[in-house]
C-alpha positions in Angstrom: -0.1 0.0 0.1 2.8 2.5 0.9 4.4 1.6 -2.5 1.3 2.2 -4.4 0.5 5.6 -2.7 4.3 6.6 -3.2 3.9 5.7 -6.9 0.5 7.5 -7.4 1.9 10.7 -5.8 4.7 11.1 -8.2 4.0 11.5 -12.0 5.8 9.1 -14.3 6.8 11.9 -16.4 9.0 13.2 -13.8 12.3 12.0 -12.3 14.1 11.5 -8.9 17.5 13.3 -8.4 19.8 13.8 -5.4 21.2 17.0 -4.0 23.5 17.6 -1.2 22.4 20.0 1.6 24.6 20.7 4.6 26.7 17.7 3.6 23.7 15.4 3.7 22.2 14.0 0.5 18.4 14.2 -0.1 15.9 12.8 -2.8 14.0 15.5 -4.9 11.4 14.8 -7.5 11.7 17.0 -10.7 8.4 17.5 -12.9 8.4 19.5 -16.1 5.6 22.0 -16.0 5.1 22.2 -19.8 6.5 25.8 -20.0 10.2 24.8 -20.1 10.8 24.7 -16.3 10.3 22.2 -13.6 8.7 21.9 -10.2 11.0 20.4 -7.6 9.5 18.6 -4.7 11.4 17.4 -1.6 11.0 13.5 -0.9 13.5 12.6 1.9 17.0 11.6 3.0 19.1 9.2 0.8 20.1 7.3 3.9 16.5 6.5 4.7 16.3 2.9 3.3 12.5 2.8 2.9 12.6 6.1 0.9 15.3 4.9 -1.4 13.7 1.5 -1.9 10.5 3.2 -3.1 12.6 5.5 -5.4 14.2 2.3 -7.0 10.7 0.6 -7.3 9.4 3.7 -9.0 12.2 3.6 -11.5 11.1 -0.1 -12.3 7.5 1.0 -12.6 8.5 3.8 -15.0 10.5 1.4 -17.1 7.4 -0.9 -17.1 5.2 1.9 -18.3 7.6 2.7 -21.1 7.5 -1.0 -22.2 3.8 -1.0 -22.1 3.5 2.2 -24.1 5.7 0.5 -26.6 3.4 -2.7 -26.7 0.2 -0.5 -27.2 1.7 1.5 -30.1 2.9 -2.0 -31.8 -0.7 -3.3 -31.3 -2.1 -0.3 -32.9 0.5 -0.1 -35.6 1.0 -3.6 -36.6 -2.0 -5.6 -35.4 -4.2 -2.7 -36.5 -6.2 -2.7 -33.2 -8.1 0.4 -32.5 -6.7 3.1 -30.3 -9.5 5.6 -29.0 -9.6 9.2 -29.8 -7.1 11.0 -27.7 -9.7 12.8 -25.5 -11.7 9.9 -25.1 -8.7 7.9 -24.0 -7.6 10.6 -21.6 -11.0 10.9 -20.1 -11.2 7.2 -19.4 -7.7 7.2 -17.9 -8.5 10.1 -15.7 -11.5 8.4 -14.3 -9.9 5.2 -14.0 -7.0 7.0 -12.0 -9.7 8.5 -9.9 -11.1 5.1 -8.9 -14.2 4.7 -11.1 -13.4 1.0 -12.2 -12.0 0.1 -8.6 -15.4 1.1 -7.2 -17.0 -1.4 -9.7 -17.8 0.9 -12.4 -18.3 -0.4 -16.1 -17.3 1.3 -19.3 -20.2 0.8 -21.9 -21.2 2.2 -25.3 -18.9 2.5 -28.3 -15.9 3.1 -26.2 -16.3 -0.2 -24.6 -16.8 -1.7 -28.1 -13.4 -0.5 -28.9 -12.0 -2.8 -26.3 -13.4 -5.9 -27.9 -10.9 -6.5 -30.6 -8.1 -7.1 -27.9 -10.5 -9.3 -25.9 -11.4 -11.4 -29.0 -8.2 -11.1 -30.8 -9.6 -9.9 -34.1 -10.0 -6.7 -36.0 -13.5 -5.2 -36.1 -15.0 -2.5 -38.5 -13.7 0.8 -37.6 -16.9 2.6 -39.0 -18.8 1.2 -35.8 -16.3 2.6 -33.6 -16.7 6.4 -34.2 -18.2 8.2 -31.1 -18.3 11.7 -29.6 -19.1 10.7 -26.2 -18.1 8.3 -23.5 -20.6 6.4 -21.3 -20.1 5.0 -17.6 -22.4 2.7 -15.7 -22.6 1.8 -12.1 -25.2 -0.2 -10.1 -26.9 2.2 -7.4 -26.7 -0.7 -5.0 -23.0 -0.8 -5.3 -22.5 3.0 -5.3 -24.2 2.9 -2.0 -22.5 -0.1 -0.5 -18.8 0.3 -1.4 -18.3 3.0 1.4 -15.7 5.0 -0.7 -16.1 7.7 -3.4 -14.2 9.3 -6.2 -12.8 12.8 -6.1 -15.3 15.4 -7.6 -16.0 14.2 -11.0 -16.0 17.6 -12.6 -12.7 18.5 -11.2 -11.3 15.1 -12.7 -12.8 15.9 -16.1 -11.3 19.4 -16.2 -7.9 17.8 -15.8 -8.5 16.7 -19.4 -10.4 19.7 -20.8 -11.0 22.7 -18.5 -14.1 23.5 -20.6 -16.0 20.6 -19.1 -19.2 21.7 -17.5 -22.3 20.2 -15.6 -25.5 19.8 -17.4 -28.2 20.1 -15.1 -30.7 17.2 -15.2 -34.1 18.3 -17.1 -36.2 16.4 -14.5 -34.3 17.9 -11.5 -31.6 20.7 -11.9 -30.1 19.8 -8.6 -28.6 16.8 -10.1 -26.0 16.2 -13.0 -25.7 13.0 -15.0 -23.9 14.6 -17.9 -20.9 16.7 -18.6 -20.0 18.4 -21.7 -17.0 20.4 -23.1 -17.4 23.6 -25.1 -16.9 21.7 -28.3 -19.9 19.2 -27.4 -18.0 16.0 -26.2 -20.2 14.6 -23.6 -19.7 12.2 -20.6 -22.7 10.5 -19.1 -23.3 8.3 -16.0 -25.9 5.8 -16.1 -27.5 3.2 -13.8 -29.8 0.3 -14.3 -33.6 1.2 -13.8 -34.9 -2.0 -12.1 -38.2 -0.4 -10.7 -41.1 1.3 -12.1 -40.8 3.2 -15.5 -41.8 6.4 -13.2 -38.1 6.5 -12.3 -36.7 6.3 -15.7 -36.8 10.1 -16.1 -35.4 10.9 -12.7 -31.7 11.1 -11.9 -30.4 8.8 -9.3 -27.9 10.1 -6.6 -24.8 8.0 -6.8 -22.6 8.2 -3.5 -19.5 6.8 -5.0 -19.4 9.1 -8.1 -17.8 12.2 -6.7 -20.8 14.4 -7.0 -22.4 12.9 -10.2 -25.7 11.3 -10.5 -26.7 8.7 -12.9 -29.5 8.4 -15.5 -31.7 5.2 -14.9 -32.0 3.0 -18.0 -34.0 -0.1 -18.8 -31.9 -3.2 -19.6 -28.7 -1.8 -18.3 -28.8 -4.4 -15.5 -28.5 -7.3 -17.9 -25.7 -5.4 -19.7 -23.4 -4.6 -16.8 -23.9 -7.9 -14.9 -20.7 -9.9 -14.3 -18.5 -7.4 -16.4 -15.1 -8.7 -17.5 -11.6 -7.1 -17.3 -10.1 -5.6 -20.3 -7.7 -2.7 -21.5 -8.3 0.3 -23.4 -5.2 0.9 -25.8 -4.2 4.4 -24.7 -1.0 5.5 -23.3 0.5 2.6 -21.4 -3.1 0.9 -21.5 -6.0 1.6 -19.2 -7.4 -1.2 -17.2 -11.1 -1.1 -17.5 -14.3 -3.0 -16.9 -16.5 -3.8 -19.8 -19.7 -6.0 -20.3 -19.1 -9.4 -21.5 -19.3 -9.7 -25.3 -22.4 -11.9 -25.5 -24.3 -9.4 -23.2 -23.0 -6.3 -25.3 -24.1 -7.8 -28.4 -27.6 -8.8 -27.1 -28.2 -5.7 -25.4 -27.2 -3.8 -28.8 -30.1 -5.8 -30.4 -32.6 -4.6 -27.7 -31.8 -1.0 -27.7 -31.5 -0.8 -31.5 -35.3 -1.7 -31.8 -36.3 1.0 -29.3 -34.4 3.9 -30.8 -36.6 6.7 -32.0 -37.1 6.8 -35.8 -35.7 10.3 -36.3 -32.6 10.6 -38.6 -30.2 10.4 -35.6 -32.1 7.5 -34.0 -32.1 5.6 -37.2 -28.4 5.9 -37.7 -27.8 4.8 -34.2 -30.0 1.7 -34.7 -28.0 0.7 -37.7 -24.7 1.3 -35.7 -26.2 -0.8 -32.8 -27.0 -3.7 -35.2 -23.7 -3.6 -36.9 -21.8 -3.9 -33.6 -24.1 -6.8 -32.4 -24.0 -8.7 -35.4 -20.2 -8.3 -35.8 -19.5 -9.5 -32.3 -21.8 -12.4 -32.6 -20.3 -13.4 -35.7 -16.8 -13.4 -34.4 -18.1 -15.5 -31.2 -19.5 -18.0 -33.6 -16.2 -18.3 -35.5 -14.3 -18.6 -32.2 -16.7 -21.6 -31.1 -18.1 -19.5 -28.2 -21.7 -20.2 -29.5 -22.7 -21.8 -26.0 -21.9 -18.5 -24.3 -23.8 -16.5 -26.9 -26.7 -18.8 -26.5 -26.6 -18.4 -22.7 -26.8 -14.8 -22.9 -29.5 -15.0 -25.4 -31.6 -17.4 -23.5 -31.2 -15.1 -20.3 -32.5 -12.1 -22.1 -35.4 -13.9 -23.8 -36.4 -15.5 -20.3 -36.9 -11.9 -19.0 -40.2 -11.5 -20.8 -42.0 -10.9 -24.0 -40.9 -7.2 -24.4 -37.2 -8.5 -24.4 -38.2 -11.2 -27.0 -39.9 -8.8 -29.2 -37.1 -6.4 -29.3 -34.4 -8.9 -30.1 -36.5 -10.5 -32.8 -37.3 -7.0 -34.3 -33.5 -6.1 -34.6 -32.6 -9.7 -35.9 -35.2 -9.3 -38.6 -33.2 -6.2 -39.9 -29.9 -8.0 -40.1 -28.6 -9.2 -43.5 -30.3 -12.6 -44.5 -27.0 -14.6 -44.6 -25.6 -13.2 -41.2 -28.9 -13.6 -39.7 -29.4 -17.4 -40.6 -25.9 -18.0 -39.5 -26.4 -16.4 -36.1 -29.8 -18.0 -35.6 -28.3 -21.5 -36.6 -25.4 -21.0 -34.0 -27.8 -19.9 -31.4 -30.0 -22.9 -32.0 -26.9 -25.2 -31.8 -25.6 -23.6 -28.5 -29.1 -23.9 -27.0 -29.0 -27.7 -27.7 -25.5 -28.0 -26.2 -27.0 -26.2 -23.0 -29.7 -28.9 -23.1 -32.6 -26.6 -23.9 -35.1 -26.5 -26.8 -34.5 -24.1 -29.4 -38.1 -24.1 -30.4 -38.9 -22.2 -26.9 -36.9 -19.5 -28.3 -38.4 -19.2 -31.8 -35.4 -21.0 -33.2 -35.3 -24.5 -35.1 
């Protein structure tokens, strides 16, 4: 714990140096300030074995970060795995450092989709990865139970872009679930709505989220249940929590059918279906049909509204791809000792 605190206190862009004062040597930390000069911080005496040990460990950490940066660059350059747009990566990294993922938060939406190529070991279409926002989710019960909280979210976001501002919630201006920059980039916090639809339009206070509230959404409990660990290929890589790929794909089918039919909603529906179909095809090719079938059955078992939403989106996927997916789902269901006919499959 002391080593972790020591490492987090000193930026890896700086370096430790020694200086002699009154015939005794001391450790100092120099950090460039971006304006051609540097800030010097006192650390402690060189002859203190605990301090010197942590300085040496920090050097190892710094070397490791350099290696991880090289690895990320190699994966992006030679394996053609996606790197998020710079601001997006910086935002996810800032929230990760602030403790969001440690507090069991989950990265969702298209930024999460950008992590699946590394998870699945394949390239995915770049057209489905374009986004101008970032979405983060946490269960309200977890936010209450963890007994810990992030530093103020607005301050954290402003370390990335000082123009970030709170957007008061339309239903209750005392609460904020969205933050936006002057250029229009948005960060939103979400939470599952597992109660009445009456709560869908009201912001939910989230004790762990550093002053942010969250927008309750239907179906989000399915998406964020049992997330997996992954990395976002940004900087020296950012450890994140994301939905399992089968839940991400099935959830995209559900919400695609529920988008509004205006121009923007129609485009988002197409993007949702494209992401869902791509992930399902990859899972089928990698012989993960049982995992996909398990996620499919769980969603269908939640009721007719879920079944109809999935059916509607599946009907709008290219015929050949849809037949491939349905055949694999039926096979996976049989392997799980269930009857595909119960789920509209033969």
